[in-house]
N, C-alpha and C positions, 0 to 999 in steps of 0.2 A: 836330481829332482829339485824343485823350487823350495826355497825356505819360506815358511808361512809365518809371518810376524803378527798379523792381525787375527785375533780369535774370531771364528765364525759361529754360526748358530750351534753346531754340534759341540764345538769346544766349550762354548759358554754354558751349554746345557749340562755337559759333563761336570764342569766345576760346580755348578749349582746343585747337582744331584750327588756330589761327593765322589767323583772319579777323576783321576789325573789326566785322562786322555779320551778323545772322541771315539777311540776304538771300542769302547764299551758297547756302543750302539750297533756296531757291526756284529759282534758276537750275540747280542740280545736279539737282533733281527733274525740271525741264522738259527738261534735256539727256538724262537717262536715259529718261524716258517717251516722248519724241518723237524720240530720236536727233537732237537739234537741231543739234549741231555736226558729228557724223559724216556726216550726210546732205548737208552743204554743203561737203564737202572737194573740192579740186581739185588737180591736179598742181603748180600754182604755189604752193601753200601757202595758208594762211588770211589774209584781210585782214578784220579785224573792227572795227566801230565801236561803242563803248560810250558811249551818251548818258546823262548824269546819273550819272556814275561814282562820285562820292564816297559813302562813305568809301573805296571801292576793292575791296569784296569780289568783285564780278563780274569786274573786271579781273584780280584775283589768281587767281580760279578758272580763267579762260581761260589765263593764263600758266602755271599749274601743270598744267593739263590737257594742254597741247600740249608742254610741256617744251622739248626741243631741236628739235622739228619746225618747218618753215618757218612763220613767223607775222609778221604786221604788225598790231599792235593799237593803235588810236587811241582815246583816251578824253577826255571833256570834262565839266566840271562848274563851277558857280559857285564851289564850295568846293575847297580843296586835299584831296589824298588823305592818308589816314592812313599813316604809315610804320612803325607799331608792329609789323606782322606781315610786311611784304613781303620782308624779308631781302635787300634789294638788287634784287629783281625789277623794281621801278619804274625802275631805272637801266639796264635792258637797252636795247640799240640798237633792238630790234624793238618797243619800247613808246614811244608818244608821247602826252604829256598836255598838254591845253590848259585853262587856267583861264579860263573865259569862259562866255558865254551862247550856247547852240547855236541859239537863235531869232534871233540878230542876223545881219544880212546879211553882215558881214565874216567872222564866224566860219563861217557857212554855206558861204561860198565856199572857205575854207581846208579845211574838212572834206571837201567834195565833191571838191576837187582831190587829196586823198589817197586817194580811191577809185579804181576801184570796189571794193566790199566783198563778201565772200562771206557775211557774216552781220552783222546789226544787232541790238544788244541795248540795251534801255532800261528802267532801273528808276527813271526820273526821276519826281519827285513835286513838286507845287507847295508853297510855304509855305502851311500850312493855317490856316484862320480859325476852325474849329469849326462853321461853318455848312455843312452838307452840300451844299446847292445850289451855293454859291460854290466850294467845294473840288472838286466834281465837274466843274464847267465849266472850272476851271483845269487839272485833270488831263486832261480831254478835249483841251484846246488843245495840251498838250505831246504827247499821243499822236498827234494829227493832224500835228504838226510832225515827229515821228519817222517817221510814215508817208510824209510828203513826202520825207524823206531816202531811204527805201526805194525810192520810185518813181524818184528821180533817180539814185541811185548804188549801188543793190544789184544785183549781177550776176544774170543769169538763173539760176534754180535756187537762189538764195540764200534764207536764212531770216531771219525777224525775230521778236523777242518784245518786247512793250511792256506796261508797267503802266498800268492804268486804274482809276479809282474808279467803281464801279458806279452807274448812274443816268444821268439826262440823256439825251443822244442817242447813247449808246454803240452802239445797234443800227445807226445809220447808219455808224459807224466800222467795225463788223464787215462790213457790206454792201460798203463801199468796199474793205476788205482782200480780200474774195472776188473782186473784179475784178482784183486784182494777184497773188494767190497760188493755187496749185493746191489747197491745203488750208488751212483756217483753223480754229483751235481756241480755245475759251475755257476757261481752267484756273486753279483756285485751289490753289496748292501747300499742303502740310501745314504749312509753316513760317509761313504767314500767321497773324496773330493772329485768334482766334475772333471778336472784335468789330470787325475791320477790314472795310471794304467795298471793299478793293482786289482786283483779279483781274488775270489776264494774258491778253493776246490773242497768239496764236502764228500766224504765217504761214509756211507751208512750201512751198518751191519757187516762187520768183518766176517769173511767166509771161514 
């Protein structure tokens, strides 16, 4: 994939509004269009898993969205989170971050033990090579791993959103999601770059 050196509208907007990356607006649009978080609320509060969280925009959105409401947010990434804009939110007791690989067996066990979750969000993307076939396959593998988490530790009625690179056998992934959720959508938010082949698969209401 191309290296983007010049900040565009969405990147500048993110910095102005206190987020490290433009991806904030992808999750925000998904939340508003599909009532993603509101429809997965329960009396015990939210328990949310953020896979591939760095640099932290999606976790920050969740923490700010729920404010003082009951919440337990667990996030993981190979990289550390940016502390430029969090204002101490990443130090809250209801936020737990693991720097590691969510495809590894040891980390998988720890994440699952922290569940069950009311929502799972994943903006995870592989290190790209510039070869679309390779990048698509790697993205699909991460998406399949995220779906595995949803199957094992997402509560009934819970929601999931995952990023995928279009191409390859993504149709099979959508088909598998339809066996797990009452409603499944494919959606490309406005904040995605015009030349990007990423999109988002959204599962609403785990069966």
